[in-house]
DRENPA-3360 file (N, C-alpha, C; in nm, 2 decimals, always signed):
BEGIN
1 = MQAFGAAL = +2.34/+10.48/+15.99/+2.20/+10.50/+16.04/+2.17/+10.40/+16.15 ~ +2.22/+10.28/+16.15/+2.19/+10.19/+16.25/+2.26/+10.22/+16.38 ~ +2.38/+10.28/+16.37/+2.45/+10.32/+16.50/+2.40/+10.44/+16.56 ~ +2.36/+10.54/+16.48/+2.32/+10.67/+16.54/+2.17/+10.70/+16.52 ~ +2.11/+10.66/+16.42/+1.97/+10.69/+16.40/+1.95/+10.81/+16.31 ~ +2.05/+10.90/+16.30/+2.03/+11.02/+16.22/+2.17/+11.06/+16.17 ~ +2.17/+11.13/+16.06/+2.30/+11.18/+16.00/+2.27/+11.33/+15.97 ~ +2.37/+11.41/+16.00/+2.36/+11.55/+15.97/+2.47/+11.58/+15.86;
9 = IVGPKGCG = +2.42/+11.63/+15.75/+2.51/+11.66/+15.64/+2.53/+11.81/+15.63 ~ +2.65/+11.85/+15.64/+2.69/+11.99/+15.64/+2.78/+12.02/+15.52 ~ +2.78/+12.14/+15.47/+2.86/+12.18/+15.36/+2.81/+12.31/+15.30 ~ +2.89/+12.36/+15.20/+2.85/+12.49/+15.14/+2.73/+12.47/+15.05 ~ +2.66/+12.58/+15.03/+2.54/+12.58/+14.95/+2.57/+12.53/+14.81 ~ +2.49/+12.45/+14.76/+2.50/+12.40/+14.62/+2.60/+12.28/+14.60 ~ +2.64/+12.22/+14.71/+2.74/+12.11/+14.69/+2.67/+11.97/+14.68 ~ +2.54/+11.97/+14.69/+2.47/+11.84/+14.66/+2.41/+11.77/+14.79;
17 = KTTTAKQQ = +2.41/+11.85/+14.90/+2.36/+11.78/+15.02/+2.22/+11.73/+15.01 ~ +2.13/+11.81/+14.96/+1.99/+11.77/+14.95/+1.97/+11.66/+14.85 ~ +2.04/+11.67/+14.73/+2.03/+11.57/+14.63/+2.08/+11.44/+14.68 ~ +2.19/+11.44/+14.74/+2.25/+11.31/+14.80/+2.16/+11.25/+14.90 ~ +2.11/+11.33/+14.99/+2.02/+11.28/+15.10/+1.89/+11.23/+15.04 ~ +1.83/+11.29/+14.94/+1.71/+11.24/+14.87/+1.73/+11.11/+14.80 ~ +1.85/+11.08/+14.76/+1.88/+10.95/+14.69/+1.87/+10.84/+14.80 ~ +1.90/+10.87/+14.92/+1.89/+10.77/+15.03/+1.76/+10.76/+15.10;
25 = AKSYIEFQ = +1.69/+10.87/+15.11/+1.57/+10.88/+15.19/+1.45/+10.81/+15.11 ~ +1.36/+10.76/+15.19/+1.23/+10.71/+15.14/+1.12/+10.80/+15.16 ~ +1.14/+10.90/+15.24/+1.04/+11.01/+15.25/+1.11/+11.13/+15.31 ~ +1.05/+11.25/+15.29/+1.12/+11.37/+15.33/+1.02/+11.49/+15.36 ~ +1.07/+11.58/+15.44/+1.00/+11.71/+15.46/+1.10/+11.82/+15.43 ~ +1.05/+11.91/+15.35/+1.14/+12.03/+15.31/+1.08/+12.15/+15.38 ~ +1.15/+12.19/+15.49/+1.11/+12.30/+15.57/+1.11/+12.43/+15.49 ~ +1.18/+12.44/+15.38/+1.19/+12.56/+15.30/+1.07/+12.57/+15.20;
33 = DEDEREND = +0.99/+12.46/+15.19/+0.88/+12.46/+15.10/+0.77/+12.56/+15.15 ~ +0.76/+12.67/+15.08/+0.67/+12.78/+15.12/+0.52/+12.73/+15.14 ~ +0.48/+12.64/+15.06/+0.34/+12.59/+15.07/+0.31/+12.51/+15.20 ~ +0.42/+12.44/+15.25/+0.40/+12.36/+15.37/+0.47/+12.41/+15.49 ~ +0.56/+12.51/+15.48/+0.65/+12.55/+15.58/+0.57/+12.59/+15.71 ~ +0.47/+12.67/+15.70/+0.40/+12.71/+15.83/+0.34/+12.59/+15.90 ~ +0.28/+12.50/+15.83/+0.22/+12.38/+15.89/+0.33/+12.29/+15.95 ~ +0.44/+12.27/+15.87/+0.55/+12.18/+15.93/+0.61/+12.24/+16.05;
41 = LLFANTHP = +0.63/+12.38/+16.05/+0.69/+12.44/+16.17/+0.59/+12.43/+16.29 ~ +0.46/+12.44/+16.27/+0.36/+12.42/+16.37/+0.37/+12.29/+16.43 ~ +0.38/+12.18/+16.35/+0.40/+12.04/+16.40/+0.53/+12.03/+16.47 ~ +0.63/+12.09/+16.42/+0.76/+12.08/+16.49/+0.76/+12.14/+16.63 ~ +0.68/+12.25/+16.65/+0.67/+12.31/+16.78/+0.57/+12.24/+16.87 ~ +0.47/+12.18/+16.82/+0.36/+12.13/+16.90/+0.36/+11.98/+16.91 ~ +0.38/+11.91/+16.80/+0.38/+11.76/+16.80/+0.50/+11.71/+16.72 ~ +0.62/+11.73/+16.77/+0.74/+11.69/+16.69/+0.74/+11.54/+16.65;
49 = SDLLKGLK = +0.68/+11.46/+16.73/+0.68/+11.32/+16.69/+0.60/+11.29/+16.57 ~ +0.50/+11.37/+16.53/+0.43/+11.36/+16.41/+0.51/+11.37/+16.29 ~ +0.62/+11.45/+16.30/+0.71/+11.46/+16.18/+0.78/+11.34/+16.15 ~ +0.79/+11.25/+16.25/+0.87/+11.12/+16.22/+0.78/+11.02/+16.15 ~ +0.65/+11.04/+16.14/+0.57/+10.95/+16.07/+0.60/+10.96/+15.92 ~ +0.62/+10.84/+15.86/+0.66/+10.83/+15.72/+0.76/+10.72/+15.70 ~ +0.79/+10.69/+15.58/+0.88/+10.58/+15.55/+1.02/+10.63/+15.59 ~ +1.10/+10.53/+15.64/+1.23/+10.56/+15.69/+1.34/+10.49/+15.60;
57 = PRLFDEWQ = +1.45/+10.55/+15.57/+1.50/+10.68/+15.63/+1.42/+10.80/+15.59 ~ +1.41/+10.90/+15.68/+1.33/+11.02/+15.65/+1.42/+11.14/+15.65 ~ +1.41/+11.22/+15.55/+1.49/+11.34/+15.54/+1.42/+11.46/+15.59 ~ +1.48/+11.54/+15.67/+1.43/+11.67/+15.71/+1.53/+11.77/+15.65 ~ +1.49/+11.83/+15.54/+1.57/+11.93/+15.47/+1.55/+12.07/+15.54 ~ +1.67/+12.13/+15.57/+1.67/+12.26/+15.63/+1.61/+12.25/+15.77 ~ +1.64/+12.15/+15.84/+1.58/+12.12/+15.98/+1.64/+12.22/+16.08 ~ +1.74/+12.30/+16.05/+1.79/+12.39/+16.15/+1.69/+12.50/+16.18;
65 = DTPHTGTI = +1.58/+12.51/+16.10/+1.48/+12.61/+16.12/+1.38/+12.57/+16.23 ~ +1.39/+12.44/+16.28/+1.30/+12.39/+16.38/+1.37/+12.37/+16.51 ~ +1.29/+12.37/+16.62/+1.35/+12.33/+16.75/+1.38/+12.18/+16.74 ~ +1.50/+12.14/+16.79/+1.54/+12.00/+16.79/+1.64/+11.97/+16.89 ~ +1.65/+11.84/+16.92/+1.76/+11.79/+17.01/+1.81/+11.67/+16.93 ~ +1.90/+11.60/+16.99/+1.96/+11.48/+16.93/+2.11/+11.47/+16.96 ~ +2.15/+11.53/+17.07/+2.29/+11.52/+17.11/+2.33/+11.37/+17.12 ~ +2.44/+11.34/+17.06/+2.50/+11.21/+17.07/+2.43/+11.11/+16.97;
73 = RISGMKMY = +2.31/+11.13/+16.93/+2.24/+11.04/+16.85/+2.25/+11.07/+16.70 ~ +2.32/+11.18/+16.67/+2.34/+11.22/+16.53/+2.48/+11.22/+16.48 ~ +2.50/+11.15/+16.37/+2.64/+11.14/+16.32/+2.65/+11.25/+16.21 ~ +2.77/+11.31/+16.21/+2.80/+11.42/+16.12/+2.87/+11.37/+15.99 ~ +2.84/+11.44/+15.88/+2.91/+11.41/+15.75/+2.93/+11.54/+15.68 ~ +3.05/+11.57/+15.64/+3.08/+11.70/+15.57/+3.09/+11.67/+15.42 ~ +3.02/+11.76/+15.34/+3.03/+11.74/+15.20/+3.10/+11.86/+15.14 ~ +3.18/+11.84/+15.04/+3.25/+11.95/+14.97/+3.20/+11.95/+14.82;
81 = PMSLYESK = +3.22/+12.07/+14.75/+3.18/+12.07/+14.61/+3.27/+11.97/+14.53 ~ +3.22/+11.93/+14.42/+3.29/+11.84/+14.33/+3.41/+11.92/+14.27 ~ +3.52/+11.84/+14.25/+3.63/+11.90/+14.17/+3.59/+11.92/+14.03 ~ +3.66/+12.00/+13.96/+3.64/+12.02/+13.81/+3.64/+11.89/+13.74 ~ +3.73/+11.80/+13.78/+3.74/+11.67/+13.71/+3.61/+11.59/+13.74 ~ +3.57/+11.59/+13.87/+3.45/+11.51/+13.90/+3.32/+11.56/+13.83 ~ +3.32/+11.70/+13.81/+3.20/+11.75/+13.74/+3.22/+11.75/+13.59 ~ +3.33/+11.69/+13.54/+3.36/+11.68/+13.40/+3.38/+11.81/+13.33;
89 = ESIDDIKS = +3.42/+11.91/+13.41/+3.46/+12.04/+13.35/+3.61/+12.05/+13.32 ~ +3.68/+11.95/+13.35/+3.82/+11.94/+13.33/+3.86/+11.80/+13.30 ~ +3.98/+11.78/+13.24/+4.03/+11.65/+13.21/+4.14/+11.61/+13.31 ~ +4.16/+11.48/+13.31/+4.26/+11.43/+13.41/+4.39/+11.40/+13.33 ~ +4.43/+11.49/+13.24/+4.55/+11.46/+13.16/+4.62/+11.60/+13.14 ~ +4.73/+11.62/+13.21/+4.81/+11.74/+13.20/+4.86/+11.77/+13.07 ~ +4.90/+11.66/+12.99/+4.95/+11.68/+12.85/+4.84/+11.74/+12.76 ~ +4.72/+11.71/+12.78/+4.61/+11.76/+12.70/+4.57/+11.90/+12.74;
97 = AGL = +4.62/+11.95/+12.85/+4.59/+12.09/+12.90/+4.66/+12.20/+12.83 ~ +4.76/+12.16/+12.74/+4.83/+12.25/+12.66/+4.94/+12.32/+12.74 ~ +4.99/+12.26/+12.84/+5.10/+12.32/+12.92/+5.24/+12.28/+12.87;
% end
């Protein structure tokens, strides 16, 4: 965050992008929140700097729905789903697998 100012997390749906980002963020805007979406998109189009007000680091979830720039100032991070071992749905012992 110190080098780029922003991080873009990409990955398949349900792999934990939002959960991981919320663990690091001190404030956030969820553009998919139906109660706030229209207001947030209006601010994004008319006063985008107002969206930056809040504790930092600040999360913009589903920000692809808004007009934005940030070339070169955004670092990318790719996330993948957890393995069965990581999600504790499998064990790390082939002998116990009955093979």
